[in-house]
N, C-alpha and C positions, 0 to 999 in steps of 0.2 A: 281599062285599067283595073276595074273592080274584078273582071273575070280573071285577069292575071294574078291578082292577090288571092282570089278564091282558089285558083289552081295551085298556087304556091302553098297555101294553107293546107289544101288537101294532100299535096305531095309530102309536106312536112309531117302531117298527121300519119300518113301511110308509112313513112320512114321510121317515125317513133314507134308505131304499132309493130312493125316488123322487128325493130330492134328489141322491143319489149318481149315479143314472142320468142325471139332467138335467145335472149337472156334467160327467159323462163325455161326454155328447152335445155339450154346448157346447164342451168342450175339443177334441173331435174336429172339430167344426165350425169352431172358430177356427183350429186347426192345419192345416186344409185348405190354407190359404195362408200358414202360418207358415214362416219361413226355416229352422227346425230340422226340418221334415218332408221327405218325399221326393216332394212334388208336383212337377208339371212345372216350375213357375216357380222354386220354392225350390231345386231341384236344380242350378240353374245357378251352382254355386260354383267353377267353373273357367273362367277367361277363354277358354280354347280352345273351350269348349262354347257360348259366346254369340256369335251372329251377328246383326249389326244391319244393317237396310236402311232407307234413307230414300227415300220416294217423292216425287219432284218432276219435272215435265215441263212446259216452257214451251209445249208444243203444246196443253196442256189449260188450262181456265179454272177458277180458284179462285173460287167464287161470293161468299164473304164475306171471306176473309182476303187482305190486300194485301201481306203480307210473306213469302209462301211461299218464294220463292227465298232471301231472306236467312236465314230460319229453317233451311232445308235445309242451307245452307253452314255456318252457325254450329253447328248440331247435329252435323254430320259432324265438324267440327274439334274440338269439345268431346269427343266420344266417342273419336276417334282419339287425342287427347291423353292419354287414360287407357289407352292400349295395347290398346284394344278393336277388334275387327274390324268396320269400318263402311264402307259405300259408298252413294252416291246412285244410285238406279235410276230409269229412265224407264218410260213406259207399255209399251214394247216388250220390256223384259227383267225387269220386276218379277215376272212370273209364274214365271220361272226360279228366283228366290230363294224364292218361296213353296213351290214343288215340292221344291226341294233342301233346305229347312230347315223341316220340319214343326213344329219348336218354336223357330223363330227369333223375332226381335223386329223388327216393322215400324213405322216412325214415319211417319205420313201427315201432311204439312205443308200439304196443299191443301184439305182438307175434302171431297174427292171421291176416288174410286178409278177406275182405268181399267176399261173394259168387260171386259177380259180377266180381271179379278178379280171384279167385281161387275156381273152382267148381268141382275139381277132374277129369276133362276131360283131354285128351291128349293134346289138343290145347287150354288150358285155356288162358285168356287174359294176365295173369302175365307171363306165359311161353313164349308166343309170344313176349311180350315186352322185356323180358330178352334176348331172342335170337337176337332181332333186335338192341340191344345196350343199353338198359336201365340199370340203376344202382340202386340196391335195398339194403338199409341198413336194417338189421333185428336184433331185440333184444327182449328178454323176454321169448321165448319158442322155441321149435324145429320148424324149418321152414316147412311150408306146412303140419303140422301134423293134423290140424283141418279144417273142413268146417264150416264156421261161418255165422250166419244169424242175421238180424237186430233186432230180438226179444230177442237177448242175448244168443241164443242157440248155443253151439259148438258141432258138431258131429265129433267123432274121425274118422280120415282117416288113421292115422298111419304113419309108416316110409316110406310107399309106396309113400307118397306125395312128399317128396324130390327127390325120384328116378324118379318119373314121370316128375317133373318140370325141374330138372337138367340133366335128361337123363343118370343118373349113380347112382351107390350105393357108398356112401362115408361117411355116418354118423356113429358115434359111441356114444353110451350113457353110460356114467360113472358118478355116483353121487359123488359130492364133491371132484373133482380132482383139485389139485393145478397146476397152469400153471405159467411159468416164461416168462418175456418179451424177445423177440428175438432182434437182432441188428436192424432189420427194424422196429420192434415194438417200440423200444426206440427212433428211429429216427423220425418216423411219429407220434408217440403218446408219447411225452416226459414225460407226467405225469403218464403213465401206470405203475402199480406195479403188483407183484404176487398176484393171487387171485384164488378163486375156481370157477369151472364151471361144467355143467352137459352134455352139448351137444358139440360134437367135430367133426371136419373133420379129416379124416385119410389122412395124407400126402401120405402114400403108395398107397391108393386107387386113389388119385388124380393123382399121377405120373403114375400109371398103365393106367389111362385113358388119359394121355398126357394133363392134365389140367394145365393152368397157375394159380398159386396161390401165395399169400404172407401171410405167417404165422406171426402174431404179438405176440402171446404167445404160448408156447409149453409145453407139458408134454410127452416126448418121441415122439411117432408118432401122438399124439393128438394135434390139433391146435384150439384155440379160444382165442381172435378174429382172424378172417381170411378173406382175400379177395380172391375170386376165380371166375372163369368163368364157365358158363354151358357148358356141352359137346356140341360141335358144335354150340355154341352160341357166340355172340359178346358182350353181356352185362356182368355185374358183380354182384355177391351176396357178400355182406360184412356183416358177422355175428359178432355182438359185444355183447358177453356175453349172455348166456342162462342158467339160474340157477333157479330152482324152489324154492330154499330156499330164493332167493331174498336178497342176502348179500350186494349188492351195492345199490346205490340210484340214483335219477334222475340227480343230479348235476355231479356225476362221469361219468355216461353213456353219458350225454350231452357233457362233455369235451372230452371224447375219440372219439365219433363220429365226433365232429367238428374238432378235431386235424387231423383226417384222411381226412376230407374235405379240410381243408386249406393247409395241408402239403403234401397231396398225389394227390388230384384231381385238385385243381386250379393251373394252370401253369403260374401264374404271381407272382410278389413279394407280400409278405403278411406281415401283422403286427404280429410279433410273440409275442411281449410283449408290454403292454401299462400301464403306471402307472402315477398317479397324485394324489396329496393330494386333498381330498374333503373339506378340511377346510384350510383357508389361512388367515394370518394376513393382515389387511389393510396396505398399503404402502410397503409390502414386495413382491417381485416378486414371481410368481407362476412357479414352475418348472414342466415341462412335459417330461417324459422319454419315448421314443418310439423306439422300435427295428424293423427295416425293414429287411426282409430276401428275397433273390431272388434265385429261383431255375433255372431260364431260362436265356436267353440272356439279354443284358443290357437294362435298362429302365431309363428314366428320371422321377424323382418324384417331385411333388409339394405338399407341406403340408401347409394348411391354417388353422389358428386358429382365431376364431371370438368370441367376447363377448361384452355385453353392458358395462361391468365393466373394461375390459382390452383392451389395444391397440392391433390392428390387427397385426398378425405375419404371414409371409410367408417364408417358407424354400424350396429351390430348390437344386437338386443335381442329380448325376448319380450313379446308383447301377449296378454292373456287375453280371454276373452269379455266383451263389454259394457264394455270398458276403453278409455279415451282416453289416448293418448300425445302430450304436447306436446313436440316436439323443437325445441330452439334450436341450430342448427348454425352454427358460425363457421368460415369458411375464409380462409386467408391467401394473400397474393400470392407468386408465384414470384419469385426474384431476376431482376433485369434486365427486369422487366415495366414497360412505359411506358404513357402515356395512349393509349387506343384503344377501339374498339368490339369487343366479344367476346361470347361466349355461354357459358353454363354448362349442362351436361347433368345432370339429376337423375333417377335411376331407382331404383325400389323393387322388390325381389324378396322374395316370401314363401315360407316353408317350412312346409307343413301338418304340425303335430306329430303328427297322428293317422295319416295315411297316407304322409307323406313327400313329397307332391306339391310341386313347385316352381312357383310362379306369378309371372309377371312382370306386375305390376299397374299400373305407373305409370312414365311418363317425361315429362319436360318440358324443353324447350330454352328457356332464359331468355336474352334479349338483355340484355347489361350494357354500360353506357357508363362506361368508366374515365376519370376526369377528374383533372386536376392537383389536388393537395391545397393548393395555394397560389395566390393572386392576385398578379400582378406588375405593377408600374408602373415605367417607366424615365424618367429625365430627366437632361439635361446641366446642370451647374451654371452654365455660361456659354455665351453665344452667340458670344463672341470666341475662336475656336479657330484656331491658326495654327501653321506649321512651327516645330519646336523647343519647342513649348509642352507643357503637360500637360492632357489631356482628363479631366475629373472627371465620373464617371457615378454617379448616385444610384439604387440598386436598392431599391425598396420592395416587400417580400414579406409578404403576410398568410398565415400558416400556419393553415389551417382545421381541422387535426386536433390532437389532444392529445399528439403525440409530436414529438421533435426529428428534423429531417431534415438529413442531411449532403449538401451539393451541391458541385459544382465549376462554375466559370463561365469560359467562353472568350469573349474579345472579339477580333474580328479584322476586318480589311479588306484587300482585295487591294492597296491602295495603301500602307498605312503601319502598321497596328496588328496586333499579335499578343501578347496578354497573357492569362495563365491565373491563376486563383485557385482553389486547392484547399482541401478540408476546411472549407468554410464551414458553420457550424451554424445552421440556421433553427429558432428557438424557436417554440412555439405563440403565435399572435397576430401583431402587426405587428413586422417587422424592417426596419431601415434599414441598408443596406450601401453604403459609399462605395468605388468602384472608380476607380483612376487608370490612365490609359494615356499613355505618352510618344509624342509625335508627332515623327518624325525631321525633321531640318532640310531634307532633300532632298524632302520631300513637296510635290507640286504643289498649287497653288491650285485650288479648285473644289469641286464636289459629289462626295461619296463615300457609299457605303453601308456602314454598320457593322453587323455581324452579332453577335448575342449568343446564345450557346448555353449552356443549363444542363443539367448531367449529374448522374446519380446511379448509382454503380456502373458507370461506363462506358456507361450507357444515356442516350440523349438524352431529356430530359423536356420541354424548351421551347426553341423557336427563334424569334427575331424579328429583323427588320432595321429599322434606323432611318436616315434620311438625316442627313448631317452636312456642313456647309459649312466647308471649310478656307480661312481668309482668307489674305491676303498676308503674306509674311515680314516686311514692314515694320510689321506690327501687333505683332510680338514686341518687348517692352521690352528684352530682352537684346540682340536684334539692333540695335535703335536705339542702345542704349548702346555696343555694340561698334563700330558705325559711327561714332559721335561720337568714340570713343577713337582709331579709326584715322585719322580726319580730323585730330584734334589732334596725333597722333603724326607724321602726314605734314607738318603745318605746322611742327612743331618740327624735323623732319629737314631739310626744305627750308630753314628759317631758318638752321640750323647750317651747312648746305652753302653757302648764300649768304655767310654770315659768313666761313666758311673760305675761300671763293673770293676774297672781297674782301681778307681779310687776306693771303692768299697772293699776290694781285696786288700789294698794297702792298709786301709783303716783297720781291717780285721787282723791283718798281720801285726800291725802296731799294737792294737788292743791285746792281742794274744800274748805278744811278748811282754807287754807291761803287766798283764794279769799274772802271767807265769812268774815274773820276777817278784811281784808283790806277794804272791802266795808262798813262793820259796823263801822269800826274805822274812815275811812276817809270820808265816806258818798258819795265820788265821786272817780271814777277811770278811767284812760285812757285804753281803750281796746287794742289799738295798742301796747302801751308800755308793757302791761301785756303779750300780745301774744309773743312779741319779747323776753321778759325776760324768759318766760317759754316754748318757742319753740312750740307754739300752733297756728294752722291756725286761721285766722280771722273768717272763716265760722264755724269752730268747736266750737269756743268760745261762739257763740250765742246759739248753741244747748246745750253746757255745762252749760251756765248760766240759760237756761230754765229749765234744770234738777235740778239745784241748787234751783231755786225758787219753784219748785214742792215739793222738800224735805225740804225746810226751809221757814216757814211762815214769818220769819223776812224779807225776801227779796221779799215779795209779791208785794210791790209797787216800785220795782226797775224800773227806767225809763231811756230811752235813751234820753239824753239831745241833743245829735247830733250824727253824724255817728260814732264818735270815743269815746265819753265820756258817761258813765252811772252814774246816781245819785240815791241814796237810799233816798226815802221820807217816812215820816210817812203817815198815811191815810189822815190826814187833809192837810198835805203839798202836797200830791199827788192830792187832789181835787183842791187845789188852783192852782197847776201847770196846770192841765187840763183846768180849767176855764180860766186862763190867756192865755193859748195856743189857746183856741177856740176864745176868744175875739180878739186875735191878728190876727188870720187868719180867714177871713170871709168865704172863700170857702173851708174850710177843709172838707175832707171826713172821713167817719167812718174807712175805711181801713187805711188811712193815720194816723189817730189818733191811731189806733190799732198798727201800726208799731212802735210807740214811746214808747210802754209799753210792758210788758211781761204778762199782764193779759189775761185771756181767754175772748172770745167775750161776754159771758153772764155776766161775772163780770164787764166788761167795760160798757156794756149796762145798767146794774143795777146802776153803779156809775153815769152815765150820767143822768139817770132818777132822781136820788137823787139831782143832781145839778139843774135840771130844776125845780123840785118841791121846 
């Protein structure tokens, strides 16, 4: 019984020991390509150590793939966008990259390699490079099937090419076979789906040759895409789709290859997702969503966002191994920012908490279109606009954001208008604002251009011009009423003037008749008394009497006896008066004599000559 127990214990210990050794072997085998080990690929945890080359040369012919150039350009831009060192090489200089970077990463987008790398020999440059630790991404055709020359010629080498480079037979060719993503395929290439392929690696063959591999899609024993090592080599061949029907496109292959790069090769935290609106309303914060994932030990991260239009933003934090950080970053506009096209620079710096290394892992320049937060519609309330009138403008504004906006409005024209409206508050939703501008009376009739400018914090947000027709001043009701009043007033004034003139004329005629009758009847009259009685000035009466004499010959010899009294003489009496007056005054002058009478000078001279004779 004791022997049986001892034997059972020994068997149990043996089983446990075998199990332990098997687990250790499997763990070591799995960790050969695990990112926590020090193998050639997993040691690339510093971006400065990773060198990427893309092979594309339009002098060569890609046998199966039609989008080689598009894939090369897209692949380069994608890798560079993650601050990685990447260039496109042609057939003339790709060997320089291979020689200078024994553990670099080469992405072949053509399904063939130039003769300088693969010439069919046992020790070709590409085989030596793969054995030394290089990483080769292959897409588009069966690997190493052709020998290719810069004149575009491809010479068939056949399936022996892959056997010679990888030192084993592993390929299977099956047309249009569907493959399904594996667990590792879904993990490292989240966007991969089932698809067809023609070139496969046999997992049974790889396992028979004790080759480390990772199958990302499978159909039974057939794998593609797949990551595998050459037999007895330190490098890796990663085939990503080889299908002569060309069912996929450059964008899909680019995404699959880069997912493997960022999720499988780079051993630092990566940006798994990045999203931001490319169009944003002015005054509304811009939200940037960024997902940071870390495969390895802890890192400190610093995210900086810069822009001419937005305030600078810096985010710092710690991310542990196998942790995901979903960062929602909101940035606000700077003052006096207006609608325009701008860009935002986002870059991420990591600090390795174990060795203090600083890694610059990511930058992206995002184009942003900053648009007005409101929609504007302008309309005039009337088509009849004229000098002296009021121009009413309806401003309909739809505020598209959930905050109040304070604006100022300037309305002007070189001809006539200059009106400002300050501190107008635009509420969320629709706003109707009535603006009035006075049109000066001196404005000319015709077409004018009215400019409307909307400001915020002295920054122009919106400018528009609209045509306006200024009608005739005759359209202005005020002008029409004023004109009518002027005409009526003129009629009244003219009527009053005519009545005054008529009445004055009648009064003069009446006065004239009365004065003549008095003079004829009384032969003598006091001027002062007559002026006082009839409210006539002394100066005017002399003029008035002169006119009476001109119109009435009976008063021809009317004489001023003195300053106040006038006497009516007959012609003989007048002669006697003049003669007597002359004899009485020895030194009398002609002008003095003339002042005593109402006769004309010629008549007085004639009368004096008669007296002398």
